[in-house]
C-alpha positions, 0 to 999 in steps of 0.5 A: 448225880451231878447237874446236867451239862448245857449248851452243846451237850443239851438234847438235840433240837430240830435244827441239829437233827436237820443238820444231821439229816442233811449230812446223811443226804449229802454223804449218800449223794457223794457215794452215789456219784462215786458209784456212777463214776465207777460204773453201777453195772460193774459194782453189781457184778462185783457184788454178785454171788456175795456170800452173806455168811461172811457179812454176818461174821463181820457184823458179829465182829463189830458187836464184839468190838463194841462189847469189848470197848464197853467192858474197857469203859466199865473197868475205867468207870469202876476206878473212877468210883462208879459201880455199874453192871456190865449188862446195863453199861454196855447198852449205854455204850451202844447208845453213846456210839449211836450218838457219836456215829450220827454227829458230824465230826463225832470221831474227832471230838465226841467224848463230851457228848458220850460223857453226857450220855453216860452221866445221864444213864449212870451214877457217874458225875459228868466230870468222872464220866468225861475222865473215863471216856478220855482215858479209855480213848487214850488206851484205844490209841495204843492198839491203834499205834500197834496195829497200824505200826505192824501193818506199816512195817509189813508194807515197808518190808514188802516194798508195796507202799505206792508213792500216792499213799505215802502222805496218808501213811505219814499222816497215820504215823503222825496221828499215832505218835502225836496224840499220845505226845499231846496227851502226855504234854497236856497232863504234865501242864494240866494246871497251866492249861486249867488257868488258861481256860479260866482266863479265857472263860472270865470275859464270857462269864461276865456276860452271861449267868449260865457260866461262872468262873468258880463253877468252872474251876470246881469242875476242872478240879473234879475232872483232875481228881477223877483222872488221878484216881484212874492213873493210880490203879495200874492193874485196872489200866492193864485190864482195860488195855487188854479189852482195848486191844481185843476191841481193836482186833474185832474192829479190823476184822470186818474188813477181812470178812468184807473181802471174803464176802465178795470172794477176795482173801485180803492179807491180814497185815494189810487189813491192820494198816488199811483200817486205821488209815481209813479212820483218818477219813472219819474226820470229814464233816459228815456223820461217821465220816460217811463218804470219806471213809469209803473213798479212803478205803477205795484208794487204799484197796486199789493202791495196795492190792491192785484190785479194780475200782469196782471191786474196791468199792464193793469191799468198802461198801460191804465193810461199812455195812458191817462196821458202820450201818450195823453199829448205827442200827444197834446203837439206835435200838439201844438209844431208844431203850435207854430213853425208855428206861430213863 
C-alpha cells in the first residue's frame, strides 16, 4: 500500500469536525426558517396520512443506487489492478459516501477524499484509487446528461418550463456538456497540465520538506498510468457504464416515491429533470448541499407542477429523508465498521 496522503486528506481534526457540525446547524436553521415562512401547520397537513411504505421503497432505491455505483467502482478498480471482493468494497463505498456527504462542498470535489478512504481500506495505491474515482464519476456524468436531457426535452415538448426556471435549466445543460468537454480537454493536454502543476508546486516545495517536486512528478506519472490502463479496457468501461446508469435510475426514483408518500403521483419524465437540476444546489457550502437542495426542489416542484409551497416542501423533505439522511446513516454505520476492521 502506498504512502498515505497528508494535508487535506488527513484524518479529520477537531476543528474540521466543529466546522461540519456548524454547517449542519446552519442548514437545519435555514430549513426551519423555510418551514416557518411556509407555515408549519400547512406542512403538517401535507404530511398527514403519509404512506410510509413508499418512503421505505425510496430508502431501498437509495441503497440499490449506492450498491450499483459501488459495483461500477469495483469494475474500474479491477482494471486499475486492484482485486477486491464486492462485499468488502461496497461497504468501503458506503463509508466514503458518508465522508462525502458530511463534507461541505463534498459533491463539488470529494474525489480526493474518497480516493483516500479507498486507498486506506483496499490494496489500491492512492493514485490508482483517485484514477478509478475520477473515471467512475465521469462515467456517472453520461447518465446525468441522458436523464436530464430526456426530462428537459419532455418539458420543452410540453411547453411547461416556466421562465423563472430557464436559468436553472441552462445551468444544468451547461454543466452536463461542460464537464465532459473539460475532461476531454484535460486528458488531451494532461502533460502540459502536469508541467504547469510542477511549476506551481516548485516554490512551495522550496519552503517545506513535506512536498518535493520529484515526489509530485512520480505521483503524476503513476496517476497517468492508472488512467491509461482504465481507458484501454473498453469492455470493462461499458460494464461500469451499465451500473452507472442503473445507479442513476435508482438515484432519481426516491423523488417519485416521495411524491407517492404524500399522495402525489409525479410524472417520471419530470423526475428525470428535477433530480439532476436539484443536484446543482449541492454546490452550496453546506454538508451534502443541505438547505440548498431542498430550496431548489421546492422551486422546481412549485414551478413545474403548480403544487402549493407546503406540498412542495413536504415532498422535498421526504425525498431528502430517503436519499440523503438514509444514505448518511447507512454510510455512518459503514464508516464505523471500516474503522473497526482496520
